[in-house]
C-alpha positions as CSV (number, residue, x, y, z in Angstrom):
1,M,142.2,44.9,-135.8
2,I,145.5,47.2,-135.5
3,M,145.2,50.8,-137.0
4,K,148.0,52.3,-139.1
5,A,148.3,55.7,-140.4
6,T,150.2,57.0,-143.4
7,A,153.8,57.1,-142.6
8,G,154.2,60.7,-144.1
9,S,151.4,62.1,-142.0
10,E,152.4,60.5,-138.8
11,Q,156.3,61.6,-139.4
12,R,154.8,65.2,-139.5
13,L,152.8,64.7,-136.5
14,E,155.8,63.2,-134.5
15,A,157.6,66.4,-134.7
16,T,154.8,68.7,-133.5
17,R,152.7,66.9,-130.8
18,R,153.1,64.9,-127.4
19,L,152.1,61.3,-127.6
20,R,148.4,60.7,-126.4
21,L,148.4,58.8,-123.1
22,G,145.7,56.8,-121.4
23,M,145.4,55.5,-118.0
24,V,144.0,52.3,-116.6
25,G,143.7,52.4,-112.8
26,G,145.6,55.1,-110.7
27,G,142.3,56.8,-109.5
28,P,141.8,58.8,-106.0
29,G,143.8,57.4,-103.3
30,A,146.5,55.4,-105.6
31,F,150.1,56.1,-104.9
32,I,151.5,54.7,-108.1
33,G,149.1,56.5,-110.4
34,A,150.2,59.8,-109.7
35,V,153.8,58.3,-110.0
36,H,153.2,57.3,-113.4
37,R,151.3,60.5,-114.5
38,I,154.4,62.7,-112.9
39,A,156.9,60.3,-114.7
40,A,154.9,60.8,-118.2
41,R,154.9,64.6,-118.2
42,L,158.6,65.1,-116.6
43,D,160.1,65.2,-120.1
44,D,156.9,66.6,-121.9
45,R,156.6,63.6,-124.4
46,Y,152.9,62.6,-123.3
47,E,149.8,64.3,-122.7
48,L,147.0,62.3,-120.5
49,V,143.8,62.8,-122.4
50,A,141.8,59.5,-121.6
51,A,141.3,57.2,-118.5
52,A,139.2,54.7,-116.9
53,L,140.8,55.2,-113.3
54,S,138.4,52.7,-111.1
55,S,136.3,49.7,-111.3
56,D,133.8,52.3,-109.8
57,P,132.6,54.1,-112.7
58,E,131.4,57.2,-110.6
59,R,134.9,57.2,-108.9
60,A,136.6,57.0,-112.4
61,R,134.6,59.9,-113.8
62,A,135.1,61.9,-110.7
63,G,139.0,60.8,-110.8
64,A,138.9,62.1,-114.5
65,A,137.3,65.3,-113.9
66,D,140.0,66.1,-111.2
67,L,142.8,65.5,-114.2
68,H,141.0,67.9,-116.5
69,I,140.5,64.7,-118.7
70,A,137.4,65.7,-121.0
71,P,133.9,63.8,-120.0
72,D,133.5,61.8,-123.3
73,R,137.0,60.3,-122.6
74,A,136.7,59.3,-118.9
75,Y,135.3,55.8,-119.1
76,G,134.0,53.5,-116.8
77,S,135.9,50.4,-117.6
78,F,139.0,49.5,-119.6
79,I,136.9,47.3,-122.0
80,D,134.9,50.3,-123.0
81,M,138.2,52.6,-123.2
82,A,139.9,50.3,-125.6
83,R,136.7,50.0,-127.8
84,A,136.0,53.7,-128.0
85,E,139.6,54.6,-128.3
86,S,140.4,52.4,-131.1
87,K,137.5,54.1,-133.0
88,R,138.4,57.6,-132.6
89,P,140.2,59.7,-135.3
90,D,142.3,60.9,-132.7
91,P,143.0,57.7,-130.5
92,I,145.5,57.3,-127.6
93,D,149.0,56.3,-128.7
94,A,149.6,54.4,-125.9
95,V,148.0,53.2,-122.4
96,A,149.6,53.0,-118.9
97,I,148.3,50.2,-116.7
98,V,148.4,50.8,-113.2
99,T,145.9,48.5,-111.5
100,P,146.2,45.9,-108.7
101,N,148.1,42.9,-110.5
102,H,145.2,40.7,-111.5
103,L,144.1,43.5,-113.8
104,H,147.2,43.8,-116.0
105,Y,146.7,40.8,-118.0
106,P,142.9,41.5,-119.3
107,A,143.6,45.3,-119.8
108,A,147.0,44.9,-121.6
109,K,145.3,42.1,-123.9
110,A,142.3,44.4,-124.8
111,F,144.2,47.3,-125.5
112,L,146.9,45.4,-127.8
113,E,144.1,43.9,-129.5
114,A,142.8,47.4,-130.3
115,G,146.0,48.4,-131.6
116,I,147.4,50.5,-128.8
117,H,150.9,50.2,-127.4
118,V,151.0,49.2,-123.7
119,I,153.2,50.5,-120.6
120,C,152.5,48.1,-117.8
121,D,153.0,48.1,-114.0
122,K,154.8,45.2,-112.9
123,P,154.5,42.1,-112.3
124,L,153.2,41.4,-115.5
125,T,150.5,38.9,-114.7
126,T,149.4,36.9,-112.0
127,T,150.1,33.5,-113.9
128,L,152.8,32.3,-116.1
129,P,150.1,31.0,-118.8
130,D,148.5,34.5,-118.9
131,A,152.1,36.0,-119.4
132,L,152.9,33.3,-122.2
133,D,149.8,34.4,-123.9
134,L,150.6,38.2,-123.6
135,T,153.8,37.4,-125.2
136,E,152.2,35.9,-128.2
137,T,149.7,39.1,-128.5
138,V,152.9,41.4,-128.3
139,R,154.5,39.2,-130.7
140,R,151.3,39.1,-133.2
141,T,150.1,42.8,-133.2
142,G,154.1,44.2,-133.4
143,L,153.0,46.7,-130.9
144,I,155.6,48.3,-128.3
145,F,155.0,46.9,-124.6
146,G,157.1,48.5,-121.9
147,L,157.2,46.8,-118.3
148,T,158.1,49.4,-115.5
149,H,160.8,48.0,-113.6
150,N,161.5,51.5,-113.0
151,Y,165.0,50.8,-110.9
152,T,166.3,49.9,-114.6
153,G,165.9,53.8,-115.2
154,Y,168.5,54.8,-112.6
155,P,171.9,56.5,-114.4
156,M,174.2,54.4,-112.4
157,V,172.1,51.2,-112.6
158,R,172.5,51.5,-116.3
159,Q,176.4,52.2,-116.0
160,A,176.8,49.2,-113.9
161,R,175.1,47.2,-116.7
162,Q,177.6,48.9,-119.3
163,M,180.5,47.9,-116.9
164,A,179.6,44.6,-116.4
165,A,178.8,43.7,-119.9
166,A,182.2,45.2,-121.0
167,G,184.1,42.8,-118.6
168,E,185.0,45.1,-115.9
169,L,184.4,42.8,-113.2
170,G,185.7,40.0,-114.9
171,T,183.6,36.8,-114.9
172,I,181.0,37.2,-112.4
173,R,181.0,34.8,-109.5
174,V,178.6,36.1,-106.9
175,V,175.4,38.2,-106.9
176,Q,173.6,39.6,-103.9
177,V,170.4,41.4,-104.2
178,D,168.3,42.8,-101.2
179,Y,164.9,44.7,-101.2
180,V,164.2,45.3,-97.6
181,Q,161.1,47.3,-96.2
182,D,159.2,47.6,-93.2
183,W,155.6,48.9,-93.9
184,L,153.9,45.8,-93.5
185,T,155.4,45.2,-89.9
186,T,152.0,44.9,-88.4
187,P,148.8,43.8,-89.9
188,L,148.2,47.2,-91.8
189,E,145.6,45.4,-94.2
190,T,143.1,45.1,-91.4
191,T,142.6,48.8,-90.8
192,G,141.4,49.1,-94.6
193,H,144.6,50.9,-95.7
194,K,144.1,50.4,-99.5
195,Q,147.5,49.8,-100.7
196,A,147.8,46.9,-97.9
197,V,144.3,45.6,-98.6
198,W,145.0,44.7,-102.3
199,R,148.9,43.6,-101.8
200,T,147.9,40.9,-99.3
201,D,144.7,39.4,-101.2
202,P,146.0,36.7,-103.2
203,A,143.2,37.2,-105.5
204,Q,144.5,40.5,-106.4
205,S,148.1,40.5,-106.1
206,G,148.6,36.9,-107.1
207,P,150.4,33.9,-105.5
208,G,153.4,36.3,-104.2
209,G,152.8,38.9,-101.4
210,S,156.5,40.6,-101.1
211,L,157.7,38.1,-103.5
212,G,155.6,39.6,-106.3
213,D,155.6,43.4,-105.0
214,I,159.3,43.8,-104.4
215,G,161.2,40.4,-104.9
216,T,160.4,40.7,-108.9
217,H,162.3,44.2,-108.8
218,A,165.1,42.5,-106.9
219,Y,165.3,39.8,-109.5
220,N,164.6,42.2,-112.4
221,L,167.6,44.3,-111.2
222,A,170.1,41.7,-110.7
223,C,169.5,40.0,-114.3
224,F,169.4,43.3,-115.9
225,V,172.7,44.7,-114.3
226,T,174.7,41.4,-114.7
227,G,173.3,40.2,-117.9
228,L,173.2,36.9,-116.3
229,E,170.5,34.1,-116.6
230,C,169.0,32.4,-113.8
231,Q,168.6,28.6,-114.2
232,E,167.6,27.5,-110.8
233,I,166.5,28.8,-107.6
234,A,165.9,27.3,-103.9
235,A,163.2,29.8,-102.0
236,E,161.6,29.8,-98.6
237,L,158.7,32.1,-98.5
238,S,157.6,33.0,-95.0
239,T,154.5,34.7,-93.3
240,F,155.2,36.4,-90.2
241,V,152.2,38.5,-89.5
242,P,149.4,36.2,-88.2
243,G,146.2,36.0,-90.4
244,R,148.1,37.4,-93.1
245,R,147.3,35.5,-96.5
246,V,150.3,35.8,-98.7
247,D,153.9,35.9,-97.6
248,D,156.0,38.8,-96.3
249,N,159.6,37.6,-96.5
250,V,161.4,35.7,-99.2
251,Q,165.1,34.3,-98.9
252,T,166.0,32.9,-102.3
253,L,169.5,30.9,-103.6
254,L,170.1,31.4,-106.9
255,R,172.0,29.7,-109.8
256,F,173.0,31.6,-112.9
257,N,174.5,30.6,-116.0
258,Q,178.1,30.8,-116.2
259,G,178.7,29.2,-113.0
260,A,177.6,32.6,-111.1
261,R,175.7,32.1,-107.5
262,G,173.4,34.4,-106.0
263,M,171.2,35.1,-103.0
264,L,168.1,37.3,-103.1
265,W,166.3,38.5,-100.0
266,A,162.9,40.5,-100.4
267,T,160.9,41.5,-97.1
268,Q,158.2,44.0,-95.8
269,V,158.6,43.1,-92.1
270,A,162.1,44.6,-91.6
271,P,161.6,47.5,-88.8
272,G,163.9,50.5,-90.0
273,N,163.9,50.0,-93.5
274,Q,161.7,52.0,-95.9
275,N,163.1,51.2,-99.4
276,N,166.3,49.5,-98.9
277,L,167.2,48.0,-102.3
278,R,170.8,46.9,-102.8
279,L,172.7,45.4,-105.5
280,R,176.1,43.8,-105.1
281,A,178.0,41.8,-107.9
282,Y,181.4,40.3,-107.5
283,G,183.5,39.0,-110.4
284,E,187.1,37.9,-110.7
285,K,188.6,41.3,-111.5
286,A,186.2,43.6,-109.5
287,G,182.9,44.2,-107.7
288,L,180.4,46.9,-107.7
289,E,177.6,48.0,-105.4
290,W,174.7,50.2,-105.9
291,R,171.9,51.2,-103.6
292,Q,168.4,52.9,-104.4
293,E,168.6,55.1,-101.0
294,E,171.8,56.6,-102.4
295,P,171.2,56.2,-106.1
296,N,173.7,58.9,-107.4
297,G,176.8,56.7,-106.6
298,L,178.0,53.4,-107.9
299,L,180.7,51.7,-105.6
300,F,183.4,49.9,-108.1
301,S,186.5,47.9,-106.3
302,R,189.1,46.6,-108.2
303,F,190.8,43.5,-106.7
304,G,193.9,44.8,-104.4
305,Q,192.7,48.7,-105.2
306,P,190.7,50.9,-103.0
307,P,187.2,51.6,-103.9
308,E,186.3,54.2,-106.4
309,L,183.1,56.0,-105.7
310,I,181.5,56.9,-109.2
311,L,179.0,59.7,-109.4
312,R,176.5,60.5,-111.3
313,G,177.7,63.4,-113.3
314,G,181.2,63.1,-112.5
315,P,184.2,62.4,-114.7
316,A,184.0,58.7,-114.6
317,A,180.4,58.7,-115.4
318,T,179.6,57.4,-119.0
319,A,177.2,58.2,-122.0
320,V,174.8,55.8,-120.9
321,A,174.6,57.3,-117.6
322,A,174.4,60.8,-119.2
323,H,171.6,59.5,-121.4
324,A,169.5,58.9,-118.3
325,S,170.3,62.5,-116.4
326,R,168.7,65.6,-116.3
327,V,170.6,67.7,-114.1
328,P,174.3,68.4,-113.7
329,G,176.1,66.5,-110.8
330,G,175.8,67.3,-107.2
331,H,172.0,67.7,-107.9
332,P,170.2,64.6,-106.7
333,E,168.2,62.6,-108.8
334,G,166.1,59.7,-108.0
335,Y,162.9,57.9,-108.2
336,L,160.5,60.1,-110.1
337,E,163.5,60.8,-112.7
338,A,164.3,57.0,-113.0
339,F,160.9,56.5,-113.7
340,A,160.4,59.1,-116.0
341,Q,163.5,57.7,-117.9
342,L,161.2,54.6,-118.8
343,Y,158.6,56.6,-119.9
344,T,160.7,58.8,-122.0
345,D,162.7,56.0,-123.6
346,L,159.4,54.3,-124.5
347,A,158.1,57.7,-126.4
348,E,161.0,57.4,-128.4
349,Q,160.2,53.7,-129.1
350,I,156.4,54.5,-129.8
351,S,157.5,57.5,-132.1
352,A,159.7,55.5,-134.2
353,H,157.0,52.9,-134.4
354,I,154.5,55.4,-135.7
355,A,157.0,57.2,-138.0
356,G,158.4,53.9,-139.6
357,R,161.8,54.5,-138.5
358,Q,164.3,52.8,-136.0
359,P,164.3,54.2,-132.6
360,D,167.4,55.7,-131.2
361,P,169.3,52.7,-129.4
362,S,170.0,54.4,-126.2
363,S,166.2,54.1,-125.7
364,L,166.2,50.5,-125.8
365,L,167.0,49.3,-122.2
366,V,163.4,49.4,-121.0
367,P,162.4,46.1,-119.6
368,G,159.8,44.7,-122.1
369,I,157.5,41.7,-122.3
370,A,160.6,39.3,-122.0
371,D,161.3,40.7,-118.8
372,G,157.9,40.2,-117.7
373,V,157.7,36.6,-118.4
374,A,161.0,36.0,-116.5
375,G,159.6,37.6,-113.5
376,M,156.6,35.2,-113.7
377,R,158.8,32.2,-114.2
378,F,160.8,33.5,-111.0
379,I,157.4,33.9,-108.8
380,S,156.3,30.6,-110.0
381,A,159.7,28.8,-109.3
382,A,159.7,30.3,-106.1
383,V,156.2,29.4,-104.9
384,E,156.7,25.8,-106.2
385,S,160.2,25.7,-104.5
386,S,158.9,26.8,-101.0
387,R,156.2,24.3,-101.2
388,R,158.8,21.5,-101.7
389,N,160.7,22.6,-98.8
390,S,163.0,24.8,-100.7
391,A,163.8,22.4,-103.3
392,W,165.8,23.4,-106.3
393,V,163.5,24.3,-109.5
394,S,164.4,25.2,-112.7
395,L,163.4,28.5,-114.2
396,L,164.1,27.3,-117.9
397,P,161.2,26.9,-120.1
398,S,160.3,23.1,-120.6
399,P,160.7,21.6,-124.0
400,G,158.3,22.9,-126.5
401,S,157.1,25.8,-124.6
402,A,157.8,29.5,-125.5
403,A,161.3,30.5,-124.4
404,T,162.5,33.7,-122.3
405,P,164.8,35.8,-123.7
406,R,167.5,37.2,-121.2
407,A,166.1,39.7,-118.8
408,G,166.9,43.6,-120.4
409,S,166.0,42.3,-123.7
410,D,163.3,43.6,-126.0
């Protein structure tokens, strides 16, 4: 049952309080949980008031106490949390789901059915059917659903998207995206390392290792910036570390609409690379390049002219970049601020939904349920292609199935 308050009362509340946020997962020792909490608080739009931080009820309650969450809102399971919060006079407005991948679907489903907006870590689910079912649930409930492909929150990524959409590159011909790490070069999962253990367990991560963990980020970034739709892929998934049960290296050819061609490489076994995400896109008029490890600059190269480095906060930065910036140029912004941008934009969408008004259009660049489905189609097709000796596999929905809107849409 979807709960609704009167528009007048909620409009008054909108101006006087932070959004009440809950969290599922992200307990003691979880890196990404702390990132989400910092991101939610950076622009002071949320207050964390409820949580089910662990599948172990004792650890969940202990972690909640450390975060100063009241004992009566420290839950032993997300099912109990969704049920109890939906019955409170002051329920959470939104929940952040930061669990291992296999719990994204049941947790998101439970909170949507309870009438609570959802902010979910990627990938959306571990199977395409679950992703499609969740799409229908979002449609039926009419609630806000945000997917934290956090690299879309960087100011210069958003400017790159704007430039591509404005035709400054001309018709895009070639897209190259790499996401290169080295932290799984050795069998780290055998040491009990928490993050390595679940990410290399197909029961928790889903069928993709590096494919689902970072390959989906690379794929989302390529589609978000270029506005192109990938129609076919040919992929090879490799596992280099003996005994590992999921891939740790992915190489993929991409065929986009409008004739563009691309390549995607995602690996977690490349020594010397920490978080080396890089996008290059080339059109008939110009090319651009962005690197996550140097995120405040965007290299723009018109054909036949010297490359131009566009800096965040500089004279060539546009309003779309300024919207996602917090400090003047020359003061570096990075990962946490980009993550926070998604939370802040979602706060505007959720507040608008509560108040019954239209959200600020500049808040609508957050990836949503459609992007999550696109990511799951990518994972599914990559796994199938690799099993078929890198055969070309279509990403387009089959006739009669739910269509996937272009990445970056709401």
